[in-house]
Backbone as CSV, one residue per row, in Angstrom:
resi,resn,N_x,N_y,N_z,CA_x,CA_y,CA_z,C_x,C_y,C_z
1,MET,-9.606,-25.041,-7.103,-8.724,-25.690,-7.328,-9.221,-27.728,-6.289
2,THR,-9.865,-28.232,-7.688,-9.834,-29.577,-7.992,-8.783,-30.709,-7.384
3,ASP,-9.068,-31.846,-7.947,-8.669,-33.328,-6.727,-6.422,-33.376,-7.184
4,ASP,-6.290,-32.930,-8.730,-4.953,-33.125,-9.025,-4.731,-31.946,-10.291
5,THR,-3.042,-31.761,-9.835,-3.274,-30.652,-10.718,-3.574,-30.040,-11.689
6,ALA,-3.347,-30.860,-12.542,-3.986,-30.375,-13.977,-5.275,-29.840,-14.016
7,SER,-5.730,-30.540,-13.343,-7.483,-29.653,-13.498,-7.484,-28.561,-12.563
8,GLY,-6.901,-29.117,-11.529,-6.716,-26.939,-10.640,-6.221,-26.447,-11.609
9,ALA,-5.096,-26.597,-12.083,-4.585,-25.736,-12.897,-5.313,-24.530,-14.181
10,GLU,-5.907,-26.025,-14.763,-6.782,-25.814,-15.837,-8.145,-24.810,-15.067
11,PHE,-8.866,-25.035,-13.818,-9.761,-23.996,-13.890,-9.216,-22.792,-13.838
12,TRP,-8.318,-22.406,-12.369,-8.024,-21.561,-12.356,-7.088,-20.427,-13.233
13,ASP,-6.398,-21.211,-14.589,-6.094,-20.667,-15.316,-6.994,-20.350,-16.239
14,GLY,-8.543,-21.144,-16.320,-9.501,-20.496,-17.396,-10.030,-18.927,-16.403
15,ARG,-9.969,-19.477,-15.124,-10.664,-18.233,-14.402,-9.924,-16.908,-14.587
16,TYR,-8.815,-16.595,-14.908,-8.019,-15.760,-14.895,-7.944,-14.928,-16.453
17,ALA,-8.352,-16.141,-16.882,-8.068,-16.239,-18.825,-9.058,-15.065,-18.903
18,GLU,-9.981,-14.922,-17.974,-11.739,-14.256,-18.616,-11.815,-12.852,-18.723
19,SER,-10.576,-12.677,-17.912,-9.935,-11.480,-18.036,-8.898,-10.372,-18.095
20,ASP,-8.539,-9.481,-18.159,-6.972,-9.100,-18.245,-6.465,-8.417,-16.874
21,ARG,-7.521,-8.855,-15.978,-8.075,-8.620,-14.604,-8.608,-9.156,-13.367
22,ILE,-8.438,-9.811,-12.881,-9.433,-10.503,-11.684,-9.750,-9.735,-10.734
23,TRP,-8.446,-9.028,-9.788,-8.336,-8.587,-8.975,-8.156,-6.993,-9.530
24,SER,-8.335,-6.310,-7.901,-8.035,-5.172,-8.017,-6.862,-4.783,-8.470
25,GLY,-5.217,-5.089,-8.253,-3.666,-4.869,-8.539,-3.595,-4.212,-7.296
26,GLU,-4.217,-3.992,-6.245,-3.644,-3.107,-4.823,-3.641,-4.858,-3.248
27,PRO,-2.070,-4.190,-2.983,-1.961,-5.554,-2.057,-3.566,-5.845,-1.231
28,ASN,-3.615,-6.561,-0.880,-3.924,-6.869,0.554,-4.201,-5.733,1.509
29,THR,-5.131,-5.029,2.464,-5.201,-4.383,3.590,-4.622,-4.984,4.618
30,ALA,-4.813,-6.279,4.930,-4.010,-6.529,6.196,-3.039,-7.047,5.752
31,LEU,-2.382,-7.235,5.040,-1.293,-7.407,4.332,-0.205,-5.831,5.412
32,VAL,-0.907,-5.073,4.369,-0.518,-3.381,4.392,0.101,-3.201,5.738
33,ARG,-1.604,-3.672,6.894,-1.179,-3.104,8.226,-0.510,-3.744,8.927
34,GLU,0.069,-5.560,8.974,0.402,-6.303,9.713,1.775,-5.660,9.301
35,ALA,2.127,-6.287,8.040,3.855,-5.974,7.811,4.213,-4.900,7.918
36,ALA,3.635,-3.821,7.423,4.270,-2.226,7.548,5.533,-2.267,8.340
37,GLY,5.253,-2.761,9.630,5.995,-2.220,10.173,7.398,-3.322,10.809
38,LEU,7.303,-4.036,9.876,8.330,-5.855,10.045,9.418,-4.912,9.025
39,PRO,10.630,-5.440,10.031,11.779,-5.936,8.726,11.949,-5.988,7.862
40,PRO,12.320,-5.352,6.626,12.388,-6.659,5.369,13.645,-7.960,5.784
41,GLY,13.217,-8.692,4.886,13.906,-10.105,4.670,13.627,-10.807,3.268
42,ARG,13.533,-12.186,4.094,12.286,-13.325,2.954,11.141,-13.519,3.035
43,ALA,10.707,-13.172,2.355,8.817,-13.486,2.576,8.177,-14.557,1.800
44,LEU,7.862,-15.616,1.887,7.125,-16.386,0.989,5.074,-16.295,0.833
45,ASP,4.578,-15.635,-0.635,3.355,-15.393,-0.541,2.647,-16.684,-1.201
46,LEU,2.220,-17.090,-0.459,1.677,-18.835,-0.556,-0.272,-18.389,-2.299
47,GLY,-0.597,-18.634,-2.493,-1.055,-18.170,-4.037,-1.202,-16.840,-4.063
48,CYS,-0.212,-16.259,-5.253,-0.136,-14.975,-5.484,-0.958,-14.663,-5.972
49,GLY,-1.412,-15.045,-6.831,-2.509,-14.434,-7.985,-1.866,-14.009,-9.203
50,GLU,-2.557,-12.541,-8.941,-1.645,-11.682,-9.544,-0.690,-10.789,-9.134
51,GLY,-0.346,-11.116,-7.669,1.463,-10.188,-7.611,1.028,-8.804,-7.128
52,ALA,-0.272,-9.061,-6.627,-0.409,-7.731,-6.060,0.487,-7.733,-4.395
53,ASP,0.090,-8.634,-3.995,0.901,-8.594,-2.260,2.389,-8.759,-2.743
54,ALA,3.120,-9.326,-3.561,4.511,-9.863,-3.501,4.689,-8.527,-4.011
55,ILE,4.727,-7.772,-4.877,4.865,-6.429,-5.507,4.922,-5.421,-4.377
56,TRP,4.308,-5.884,-3.577,4.270,-4.216,-2.394,5.472,-5.017,-1.467
57,LEU,5.700,-6.044,-1.717,6.349,-6.664,-0.265,8.264,-5.908,-0.927
58,ALA,7.952,-6.677,-2.317,9.274,-6.271,-2.597,9.954,-5.017,-3.014
59,GLN,8.681,-3.578,-3.424,8.936,-2.681,-2.945,8.902,-2.079,-1.676
60,GLN,9.357,-2.728,-0.423,9.258,-1.933,1.102,10.156,-2.878,1.585
61,GLY,11.672,-3.576,-0.152,12.745,-4.246,0.715,12.347,-5.424,1.003
62,TRP,11.563,-6.289,0.715,11.798,-7.854,1.118,12.084,-8.714,-0.389
63,ARG,12.995,-9.653,-0.239,12.993,-10.700,-1.128,11.830,-11.485,-1.494
64,VAL,11.170,-11.233,-2.239,10.175,-12.277,-2.447,9.651,-13.878,-2.871
65,THR,9.343,-14.918,-2.613,8.972,-15.630,-3.245,7.313,-15.997,-3.336
66,ALA,6.893,-15.777,-4.957,5.744,-16.118,-4.642,4.873,-17.034,-5.712
67,THR,4.664,-17.778,-5.510,3.593,-18.819,-5.661,2.157,-19.019,-6.157
68,ASP,1.528,-19.452,-7.361,0.525,-20.292,-7.584,0.684,-21.399,-8.695
69,ILE,-0.529,-21.844,-8.591,-0.783,-22.727,-9.445,-1.168,-22.120,-10.709
70,SER,-1.375,-20.988,-11.317,-2.372,-21.055,-12.288,-1.192,-20.349,-13.402
71,ARG,-0.331,-20.454,-14.009,0.795,-19.991,-15.140,0.452,-18.738,-15.666
72,VAL,-1.000,-18.368,-16.155,-1.696,-17.268,-16.680,-1.355,-16.404,-15.408
73,ALA,-1.894,-16.487,-14.273,-1.636,-15.572,-12.769,-0.246,-14.995,-13.177
74,LEU,0.592,-16.230,-12.641,2.557,-15.776,-12.678,2.851,-15.428,-13.887
75,ASP,2.285,-15.301,-14.989,2.573,-14.821,-16.158,2.507,-12.800,-15.756
76,ARG,0.971,-13.118,-15.689,0.726,-11.518,-15.300,1.172,-10.972,-14.422
77,ALA,1.659,-11.616,-13.424,2.240,-11.202,-12.449,3.836,-10.197,-12.274
78,ALA,3.738,-11.373,-13.208,5.934,-10.770,-13.551,5.884,-9.741,-14.111
79,ALA,4.436,-9.659,-15.290,4.791,-8.659,-16.448,4.218,-7.036,-15.612
80,HIS,3.311,-7.296,-14.025,3.424,-5.531,-13.695,4.463,-5.983,-12.758
81,ALA,5.128,-6.736,-12.111,6.213,-6.856,-11.081,7.613,-5.632,-12.468
82,SER,7.685,-6.330,-13.412,9.213,-5.819,-14.159,7.966,-3.954,-14.692
83,GLU,7.551,-3.838,-14.617,6.344,-2.419,-15.099,7.179,-1.556,-13.848
84,GLU,6.961,-2.248,-12.359,6.471,-1.545,-11.078,8.104,-1.478,-10.916
85,GLY,9.370,-2.586,-11.846,10.585,-2.054,-11.370,11.455,-3.145,-10.327
86,VAL,10.913,-4.179,-10.030,11.100,-5.128,-8.727,10.723,-6.420,-8.995
87,ALA,11.091,-6.991,-10.213,11.331,-7.953,-11.274,11.934,-8.612,-10.233
88,ASP,13.630,-7.888,-9.759,14.638,-8.958,-10.213,14.069,-9.482,-8.069
89,ARG,13.495,-8.791,-7.724,13.335,-9.335,-5.900,12.176,-9.997,-6.035
90,ILE,11.745,-10.429,-7.155,10.674,-11.843,-6.636,10.929,-13.315,-7.736
91,ALA,11.108,-14.372,-6.594,10.629,-15.284,-8.104,9.655,-15.704,-7.991
92,TRP,9.343,-16.354,-9.581,7.447,-16.670,-9.127,7.706,-18.186,-9.455
93,GLN,6.810,-19.271,-8.573,6.937,-20.118,-9.013,5.805,-20.923,-8.873
94,ARG,5.437,-21.831,-9.849,4.013,-22.767,-10.173,4.136,-23.464,-9.246
95,VAL,3.548,-23.714,-7.986,3.018,-24.781,-7.553,1.774,-24.986,-6.872
96,ASP,1.932,-26.285,-7.461,-0.025,-26.634,-6.439,0.417,-26.952,-5.357
97,LEU,-0.647,-26.471,-3.847,0.830,-26.343,-2.756,-0.222,-27.317,-1.983
98,ALA,-0.940,-28.203,-2.980,-1.799,-29.276,-2.698,-0.510,-30.761,-2.584
99,GLU,0.073,-30.456,-3.381,1.142,-31.610,-3.914,2.503,-31.157,-3.264
100,SER,2.996,-29.932,-3.789,4.443,-29.758,-3.254,4.173,-27.956,-2.459
101,PHE,5.577,-27.847,-2.122,5.562,-26.824,-0.538,6.726,-26.359,-1.319
102,PRO,7.795,-24.897,-1.322,8.512,-24.393,-1.527,9.783,-24.973,-0.400
103,ASP,10.895,-25.215,-0.895,11.834,-24.755,-0.064,12.752,-23.733,0.798
104,GLY,12.748,-24.038,1.579,13.447,-22.658,2.604,12.394,-22.248,4.186
105,LEU,13.317,-21.553,4.715,12.652,-20.680,6.123,13.202,-19.470,5.174
106,PHE,11.899,-18.860,5.687,11.370,-16.986,5.563,10.801,-16.253,6.874
107,ASP,11.410,-15.417,6.574,11.217,-14.116,7.516,9.394,-13.740,7.888
108,LEU,9.169,-13.891,7.011,7.258,-13.705,6.923,6.855,-14.858,5.699
109,VAL,5.903,-15.441,6.506,4.690,-16.289,4.953,3.753,-16.105,5.250
110,SER,2.907,-15.250,4.080,1.993,-14.637,4.177,0.684,-15.943,2.853
111,ALA,-0.201,-16.270,3.837,-1.046,-16.708,2.718,-2.573,-16.284,3.145
112,HIS,-3.059,-15.482,1.966,-4.125,-14.544,2.010,-5.435,-15.555,0.794
113,PHE,-6.577,-15.348,1.863,-7.676,-16.015,1.339,-7.251,-17.551,0.234
114,LEU,-6.967,-18.279,1.183,-6.603,-19.798,0.353,-8.154,-20.549,0.606
115,HIS,-9.120,-20.160,-0.554,-10.193,-20.540,-0.331,-9.918,-21.118,-1.723
116,SER,-10.795,-21.910,-2.129,-10.817,-22.561,-3.390,-11.037,-23.712,-3.748
117,PRO,-12.357,-23.851,-4.780,-13.024,-24.570,-5.031,-12.534,-25.762,-5.050
118,GLY,-12.728,-27.348,-4.782,-12.640,-28.672,-4.471,-11.922,-28.518,-3.161
119,ASP,-11.090,-30.114,-3.219,-10.601,-30.572,-2.179,-9.230,-30.277,-1.843
120,LEU,-9.048,-28.709,-1.462,-8.016,-27.922,-0.781,-7.424,-28.571,0.683
121,PRO,-6.225,-28.665,0.569,-6.151,-29.125,1.690,-5.355,-28.299,2.645
122,ARG,-6.559,-27.660,3.474,-5.707,-26.007,3.272,-5.388,-25.892,4.438
123,GLU,-5.585,-27.245,5.798,-5.320,-26.423,6.883,-3.901,-27.472,7.063
124,ARG,-3.423,-29.018,5.918,-2.390,-29.188,6.152,-1.186,-27.989,5.756
125,ILE,-1.732,-27.267,4.589,-0.809,-26.346,3.547,-0.681,-25.649,4.157
126,LEU,-1.287,-24.599,5.595,-0.894,-23.697,6.479,0.020,-24.690,7.038
127,GLY,0.015,-25.738,8.104,0.878,-26.102,8.760,2.444,-26.169,8.350
128,LYS,2.588,-26.755,6.800,3.309,-26.464,6.225,4.342,-25.475,5.961
129,ALA,3.343,-23.818,6.292,3.519,-22.449,5.777,3.996,-22.403,7.411
130,ALA,4.108,-23.039,8.412,3.872,-22.623,9.830,5.844,-23.495,10.040
131,SER,5.984,-24.609,8.984,7.085,-25.081,9.402,8.242,-24.425,8.508
132,ALA,7.471,-23.390,7.441,8.656,-22.702,6.598,8.616,-21.468,7.050
133,VAL,8.910,-21.250,8.398,9.098,-19.783,9.180,10.082,-19.744,10.110
134,ALA,11.394,-18.817,9.711,12.663,-18.659,10.194,11.694,-18.693,11.578
135,PRO,13.529,-18.874,12.732,13.394,-18.627,14.043,13.063,-16.747,13.715
136,GLY,12.008,-16.487,14.659,11.438,-14.879,14.817,10.794,-14.699,13.575
137,GLY,10.812,-15.412,12.627,10.193,-15.136,11.548,8.122,-14.712,11.542
138,VAL,7.534,-14.571,10.838,6.173,-14.259,11.238,5.117,-15.223,10.173
139,LEU,3.866,-15.582,10.961,3.078,-15.995,9.676,1.745,-15.661,9.862
140,LEU,1.175,-15.009,8.632,0.472,-14.252,8.104,-0.793,-14.631,7.406
141,VAL,-1.983,-15.439,8.617,-2.666,-15.929,7.765,-4.528,-15.529,7.778
142,VAL,-4.547,-14.896,6.937,-6.270,-14.481,6.225,-6.882,-14.909,5.645
143,GLY,-8.148,-14.692,5.925,-8.977,-15.575,5.265,-10.728,-14.963,5.706
144,HIS,-11.581,-15.085,4.545,-13.139,-15.025,4.315,-13.653,-15.364,5.811
145,ALA,-14.550,-15.059,6.486,-15.148,-15.481,7.650,-16.627,-16.302,7.277
146,SER,-16.880,-15.876,6.130,-18.303,-16.448,5.410,-18.649,-16.009,4.277
147,PHE,-19.574,-16.457,3.507,-19.976,-16.310,2.151,-19.427,-15.058,1.953
148,PRO,-19.819,-13.822,0.397,-19.568,-13.037,0.955,-21.583,-12.567,0.767
149,PRO,-21.853,-11.464,1.003,-23.726,-11.186,1.209,-24.135,-11.256,-0.175
150,TRP,-24.047,-10.694,-1.154,-24.625,-11.248,-2.651,-24.480,-12.279,-3.234
151,GLU,-23.804,-13.193,-2.094,-24.030,-14.885,-2.602,-24.034,-15.778,-1.055
152,HIS,-25.437,-16.128,-1.266,-26.033,-17.165,-0.759,-25.543,-19.154,-0.200
153,GLU,-25.125,-19.087,0.310,-24.620,-20.663,0.420,-25.241,-21.556,-0.294
154,HIS,-26.626,-21.664,-0.341,-27.235,-22.221,-0.644,-27.313,-22.137,-2.318
155,GLU,-26.718,-20.942,-2.778,-26.366,-20.926,-4.547,-25.535,-21.118,-4.822
156,HIS,-24.432,-21.773,-3.839,-23.185,-21.860,-4.115,-22.601,-23.224,-4.708
157,GLN,-21.642,-23.002,-5.479,-21.441,-24.734,-5.846,-20.388,-25.599,-4.843
158,HIS,-19.749,-24.599,-3.820,-19.581,-25.438,-2.799,-20.979,-25.545,-1.580
159,PRO,-21.730,-25.662,-1.084,-22.327,-25.372,-0.105,-21.782,-26.487,1.041
160,GLY,-22.133,-25.043,1.974,-21.421,-26.348,3.412,-19.966,-25.715,3.778
161,LEU,-19.575,-25.466,2.953,-18.230,-24.806,2.656,-17.748,-24.341,4.411
162,HIS,-16.904,-24.988,5.363,-16.046,-23.793,6.169,-15.190,-22.810,6.490
163,PHE,-15.953,-21.760,7.176,-14.703,-21.396,7.598,-14.449,-20.546,8.380
164,PRO,-12.928,-21.673,8.390,-12.676,-21.444,10.482,-12.218,-19.635,10.684
165,THR,-12.481,-20.327,11.691,-12.274,-18.803,12.841,-10.654,-18.693,12.853
166,PRO,-10.325,-17.425,13.378,-8.912,-17.357,13.449,-7.860,-18.577,14.530
167,GLN,-8.971,-19.262,15.729,-8.381,-19.242,16.912,-8.578,-21.515,16.027
168,GLU,-9.301,-21.800,15.047,-9.491,-22.905,14.425,-8.171,-22.333,13.638
169,VAL,-8.135,-21.855,13.053,-6.650,-21.947,12.333,-5.582,-21.973,12.962
170,PHE,-5.229,-21.770,14.099,-4.132,-21.831,15.269,-4.498,-23.194,15.858
171,GLU,-5.336,-23.151,16.210,-5.135,-25.182,16.347,-4.975,-26.129,15.217
172,GLY,-5.715,-25.628,14.534,-5.374,-27.038,13.534,-3.625,-26.529,12.930
173,LEU,-3.352,-25.387,13.401,-2.115,-25.925,13.019,-0.931,-26.871,14.063
174,ASP,-1.073,-27.242,15.071,-0.565,-27.935,16.053,0.936,-27.320,16.049
175,LEU,1.009,-26.019,16.617,2.194,-25.919,17.117,2.609,-25.976,18.868
176,ALA,4.260,-26.446,19.201,4.418,-26.194,20.280,3.263,-25.726,21.681
177,GLU,2.973,-26.193,22.608,2.573,-24.937,23.216,2.991,-24.386,23.872
178,GLY,2.990,-22.631,23.564,3.524,-21.317,24.785,4.663,-21.412,24.212
179,GLU,4.803,-21.763,22.533,6.313,-21.568,21.991,5.658,-20.121,21.146
180,TRP,4.992,-20.343,20.804,4.818,-19.137,19.578,3.725,-18.068,20.160
181,GLU,4.011,-17.096,19.593,3.762,-15.481,20.281,2.381,-15.225,19.422
182,VAL,0.649,-15.255,20.201,-0.008,-14.179,18.748,0.348,-13.278,18.827
183,LEU,0.113,-12.893,17.617,0.264,-11.448,18.058,-0.747,-10.424,16.933
184,ARG,-1.723,-10.980,16.465,-3.204,-10.600,16.367,-3.789,-11.836,16.073
185,SER,-4.867,-11.478,16.068,-6.374,-13.166,16.441,-7.608,-12.670,16.194
186,GLU,-8.401,-12.121,14.893,-9.444,-11.209,15.291,-10.108,-11.430,13.699
187,GLU,-11.098,-11.393,14.478,-12.390,-11.437,13.003,-13.009,-9.736,12.825
188,TYR,-13.143,-9.145,11.675,-13.274,-7.613,11.260,-14.354,-7.494,10.125
189,GLU,-14.473,-7.359,10.492,-15.778,-6.449,8.240,-14.163,-5.145,7.690
190,ARG,-15.117,-5.334,6.010,-14.257,-4.349,4.990,-15.169,-4.407,4.145
191,THR,-15.631,-3.271,3.510,-15.703,-2.606,2.378,-15.456,-3.009,1.294
192,ARG,-16.031,-3.616,0.170,-15.693,-3.817,-0.555,-16.790,-3.441,-1.851
193,THR,-16.356,-3.844,-3.078,-17.519,-3.690,-4.329,-18.071,-4.629,-4.899
194,ALA,-19.762,-5.386,-4.529,-20.313,-6.068,-5.426,-20.573,-6.769,-6.559
195,PRO,-20.051,-7.353,-6.977,-20.599,-7.564,-8.630,-21.519,-6.386,-9.522
196,ASP,-22.234,-6.236,-8.368,-23.442,-5.093,-8.763,-22.910,-3.717,-8.816
197,GLY,-21.852,-3.608,-8.167,-21.422,-2.003,-8.058,-21.406,-1.520,-7.154
198,ARG,-22.356,-1.929,-6.368,-22.379,-1.162,-5.163,-21.595,-1.572,-3.762
199,PRO,-21.570,-0.965,-3.341,-20.818,-1.271,-1.898,-21.283,-2.345,-1.007
200,ALA,-20.361,-2.981,-0.599,-20.671,-4.248,0.292,-19.962,-4.725,1.504
201,VAL,-20.609,-5.165,2.695,-19.524,-5.529,4.155,-19.700,-6.635,4.161
202,ARG,-17.930,-7.619,3.583,-17.808,-8.700,3.716,-17.028,-8.724,4.829
203,ARG,-16.828,-10.056,5.781,-16.499,-10.643,7.177,-14.984,-11.255,7.030
204,ASP,-14.282,-11.350,7.520,-12.870,-11.846,7.064,-12.092,-11.691,8.553
205,ASN,-11.177,-12.355,8.197,-10.448,-12.645,9.934,-9.240,-12.864,9.441
206,THR,-8.644,-12.253,10.720,-6.436,-12.795,10.444,-6.268,-13.398,11.899
207,LEU,-4.735,-13.980,11.715,-3.941,-14.941,12.654,-2.806,-14.101,11.925
208,MET,-2.252,-14.107,12.912,-0.082,-13.582,12.931,0.372,-14.027,14.232
209,ILE,0.973,-14.789,13.623,1.964,-15.019,15.117,3.493,-15.367,14.658
210,ARG,3.431,-15.011,15.405,5.911,-15.215,15.501,6.574,-16.033,16.186
211,ARG,7.141,-17.028,15.764,7.863,-17.859,15.959,8.742,-17.224,16.593
212,PRO,9.538,-18.663,17.981,10.068,-18.374,18.668,11.723,-17.609,17.726
213,ALA,12.770,-16.707,18.324,13.723,-16.042,17.736,14.869,-17.567,18.244
214,GLY,14.682,-17.947,19.766,15.950,-19.183,19.375,15.440,-20.150,20.503
């Protein structure tokens, strides 16, 4: 995502147009692990991409608002939701989170891998995400902890990119002290398929916090 809405949309539309599917089509494992035990309510999926997380949430009984900057991704996600029979449970919104944020309060706000080329104000976006959590609701932030092992930092188009720790994410939210409950704050490894088809270990992290109920 670059500095302005049009170029950001063009970048991601071009990325998604490169093939019929960019991602696996499966929900993120961290979302399944952390949200499986939550009572369904209203969910906000930030940067939904091709919609796998939003569709999984809808299948669990959630009513979902799913946002992305790419119209190509949103159209693909909406078609997938229709195929899965949950189109009526998901509202797809084209939103550049650097410029605006969805209205309303949500029982779950989910931000998975909100990393992007260009000047993405991630900390400010996550602050708005926390503000969108309803009393008793949960904010789930999942991110990469480093560059993938097959991509060295000096070879990356954005060398020096910082991957914040869960504690840095939490501190950046600037929440009222002692009010939010930390449910999970950890870094972990997961195995995924590298571009050359071989398995590779990727380091990610998760922050999950609950807003006080009253």
